[in-house]
C-alpha positions as CSV (number, residue, x, y, z in Angstrom):
1,X,-74.1,-19.1,9.4
2,X,-75.4,-16.1,11.3
3,X,-72.8,-15.8,14.9
4,X,-75.2,-12.3,15.8
5,X,-74.4,-8.8,16.5
6,X,-72.9,-7.0,19.6
7,X,-76.0,-6.3,21.8
8,X,-74.2,-2.6,21.6
9,X,-74.8,-2.4,17.7
10,X,-78.0,-3.5,18.3
11,X,-79.0,-1.1,20.6
12,X,-77.9,1.9,18.9
13,X,-79.3,0.8,15.3
14,X,-82.2,0.5,17.1
15,X,-82.6,3.2,18.9
16,X,-82.5,4.8,15.7
17,X,-85.3,2.9,14.1
18,X,-87.4,3.8,16.8
19,X,-86.2,7.7,17.0
20,X,-87.1,7.3,12.6
21,X,-90.8,5.8,13.1
22,X,-91.7,7.9,16.3
23,X,-92.0,4.4,17.7
24,X,-91.4,4.5,22.0
25,X,-87.3,4.2,23.0
26,X,-86.3,0.2,23.1
27,X,-86.0,-0.8,26.5
28,X,-83.5,-3.8,27.6
29,X,-85.5,-7.4,28.4
30,X,-84.4,-11.0,28.3
31,X,-81.6,-10.3,26.8
32,X,-82.2,-8.3,24.0
33,X,-84.5,-4.9,23.4
34,X,-88.4,-4.6,23.6
35,X,-90.3,-2.2,21.5
36,X,-94.0,-1.6,22.6
37,X,-95.3,-0.6,19.2
38,X,-98.8,-0.6,19.4
39,X,-100.3,0.0,16.1
40,X,-103.5,-1.6,14.4
41,X,-101.1,-4.5,13.3
42,X,-98.6,-5.2,16.6
43,X,-98.5,-4.6,20.2
44,X,-94.5,-5.3,20.8
45,X,-91.4,-6.6,18.6
46,X,-88.1,-8.3,20.8
47,X,-85.2,-7.9,18.9
48,X,-82.5,-10.5,19.6
49,X,-78.5,-9.9,18.7
50,X,-77.8,-13.8,18.7
51,X,-79.9,-16.3,19.5
52,X,-81.2,-16.6,23.4
53,X,-82.7,-18.0,26.0
54,X,-84.8,-15.1,26.6
55,X,-86.0,-15.3,22.7
56,X,-87.2,-19.2,23.3
57,X,-88.5,-18.7,26.6
58,X,-90.9,-15.8,25.1
59,X,-91.6,-18.5,21.9
60,X,-92.8,-20.7,24.1
61,X,-95.0,-17.6,26.2
62,X,-97.0,-15.9,23.8
63,X,-99.6,-17.7,22.0
64,X,-101.4,-14.9,20.6
65,X,-100.5,-12.8,17.2
66,X,-99.5,-9.5,17.1
67,X,-96.1,-10.5,18.6
68,X,-92.9,-10.4,16.8
69,X,-89.4,-12.1,18.0
70,X,-86.6,-11.0,16.1
71,X,-83.5,-12.2,15.9
72,X,-79.5,-11.9,14.0
73,X,-79.3,-15.6,13.3
74,X,-80.5,-17.4,10.0
75,X,-84.3,-19.1,9.9
76,X,-82.7,-22.5,10.6
77,X,-81.3,-20.9,13.7
78,X,-84.4,-19.6,14.6
79,X,-86.4,-22.3,13.9
80,X,-85.4,-24.7,16.2
81,X,-85.9,-22.3,19.3
82,X,-89.9,-22.1,17.9
83,X,-92.5,-24.3,19.3
84,X,-95.7,-25.3,16.2
85,X,-97.8,-21.8,15.3
86,X,-95.0,-20.2,14.6
87,X,-93.9,-19.0,11.3
88,X,-91.0,-17.1,9.7
89,X,-91.5,-14.4,7.5
90,X,-88.9,-12.8,4.8
91,X,-84.8,-12.7,5.7
92,X,-83.3,-9.7,5.7
93,X,-80.0,-8.2,6.6
94,X,-77.8,-6.1,9.0
95,X,-75.3,-4.1,7.5
96,X,-73.1,-1.3,7.8
97,X,-72.1,1.4,5.6
98,X,-67.7,1.9,4.8
99,X,-66.8,4.9,4.6
100,X,-66.1,5.7,1.8
101,X,-69.1,4.4,-0.5
102,X,-69.4,6.4,-4.1
103,X,-71.1,9.6,-4.9
104,X,-74.1,9.1,-7.6
105,X,-76.6,12.2,-8.6
106,X,-80.2,12.2,-9.5
107,X,-80.5,12.0,-13.6
108,X,-82.1,14.5,-15.5
109,X,-85.5,14.8,-14.9
110,X,-85.5,14.3,-10.9
111,X,-85.0,16.6,-8.1
112,X,-84.9,16.0,-4.6
113,X,-86.2,17.2,-1.4
114,X,-85.1,16.8,2.3
115,X,-86.9,18.0,5.2
116,X,-85.3,18.0,8.9
117,X,-87.6,17.2,12.2
118,X,-84.7,17.6,15.3
119,X,-82.9,14.7,14.3
120,X,-85.1,12.5,12.0
121,X,-84.6,13.8,8.2
122,X,-86.7,12.7,5.2
123,X,-86.2,13.3,1.3
124,X,-88.0,12.7,-1.4
125,X,-87.0,12.7,-5.3
126,X,-89.9,13.7,-7.6
127,X,-90.2,12.8,-11.2
128,X,-90.8,15.8,-13.5
129,X,-94.3,15.6,-13.3
130,X,-94.0,15.8,-9.5
131,X,-95.0,11.9,-8.4
132,X,-92.9,10.9,-5.6
133,X,-90.2,8.5,-7.2
134,X,-88.5,7.4,-4.1
135,X,-88.2,8.5,-0.1
136,X,-86.9,7.6,2.9
137,X,-85.4,9.1,6.1
138,X,-82.4,9.1,8.2
139,X,-82.1,9.3,12.2
140,X,-79.3,10.6,14.4
141,X,-78.5,9.7,17.0
142,X,-75.6,9.8,19.8
143,X,-73.9,6.6,18.7
144,X,-75.5,5.9,15.1
145,X,-76.7,7.5,12.1
146,X,-79.9,5.2,10.3
147,X,-81.3,4.7,7.4
148,X,-85.0,3.5,7.2
149,X,-87.5,2.8,4.7
150,X,-85.2,3.3,1.7
151,X,-88.2,2.4,-0.9
152,X,-88.4,3.3,-4.7
153,X,-91.6,3.5,-7.1
154,X,-90.5,0.4,-9.2
155,X,-91.4,2.0,-12.4
156,X,-88.4,4.4,-11.2
157,X,-85.9,1.6,-10.6
158,X,-82.4,0.9,-11.7
159,X,-81.9,5.0,-12.0
160,X,-79.5,5.3,-9.2
161,X,-82.1,7.4,-7.6
162,X,-82.1,5.2,-4.0
163,X,-78.6,5.9,-4.4
164,X,-78.6,9.9,-4.9
165,X,-80.9,10.1,-1.5
166,X,-79.1,8.3,0.3
167,X,-76.4,10.5,-0.7
168,X,-78.4,13.4,0.2
169,X,-79.6,11.8,3.9
170,X,-75.8,11.2,4.6
171,X,-74.7,14.6,4.1
172,X,-77.2,16.0,6.9
173,X,-75.0,14.0,8.9
174,X,-73.9,16.4,12.0
175,X,-71.4,13.7,12.8
176,X,-69.2,12.2,10.0
177,X,-67.7,9.4,12.8
178,X,-70.5,7.6,13.9
179,X,-71.8,4.3,12.6
180,X,-74.1,4.0,9.2
181,X,-76.8,1.0,9.9
182,X,-79.4,-0.8,8.6
183,X,-81.4,-3.6,8.1
184,X,-82.1,-4.8,4.2
185,X,-84.5,-6.5,2.4
186,X,-83.4,-9.5,0.1
187,X,-83.1,-6.6,-2.9
188,X,-82.2,-3.8,-0.9
189,X,-78.9,-6.1,0.1
190,X,-78.0,-5.9,-3.9
191,X,-78.0,-2.1,-3.8
192,X,-76.2,-1.4,-0.5
193,X,-73.7,-4.0,-1.5
194,X,-73.1,-2.3,-4.6
195,X,-72.0,0.5,-2.1
196,X,-69.3,-0.9,-0.5
197,X,-71.5,-1.7,2.8
198,X,-70.8,-5.1,4.5
199,X,-73.9,-7.2,6.1
200,X,-72.8,-8.2,9.3
201,X,-75.9,-10.7,10.1
202,X,-78.9,-12.2,9.1
203,X,-81.5,-10.6,10.1
204,X,-85.1,-12.8,10.7
205,X,-88.3,-12.3,11.4
206,X,-90.9,-14.9,13.7
207,X,-94.4,-14.5,14.2
208,X,-97.8,-16.3,14.6
209,X,-100.1,-15.9,12.0
210,X,-103.5,-13.8,12.9
211,X,-107.1,-14.8,11.7
């Protein structure tokens, strides 16, 4: 059963995620943090380090699509805080790196390129025909190094590309002592566990479905 994570750890990850995605800085709200994304599909999201009265109150106040509630809690736990009309999304996993995760080089036929924009680094792995086989981002704040959107194309999976890409991003860190954080899908979790990352908490999303 998930017991949540420290508020400070959640804040540092969310600040890095917002930086990597060019989103507004998260603001403290209701015992968690709010990010006003204002995209075509999402107005705002609230992220909580655990279950709280703030999450339950919001779930009762929100009646329209476009607002997400996220918490470091299991689906069963968050379901108990929700009134009718809410849907649960796929489960994620809040994870942190060990200090000594293994190195991995690109297999023959692939190359990697990086680009820095301020404190955000992007990386792309290309196959021999120039197609993007894997990509990802990392953002370095004063408190953490956050990985984001690590993706490998289906036809290029199980070749170590994501691991090599993350190693390349990691080498761009300015501070080697900051915690390394990410939120993984179920498939991603298996990869990161093979790199000796540890799961800190289950991460669950709730939303009201649109028409």
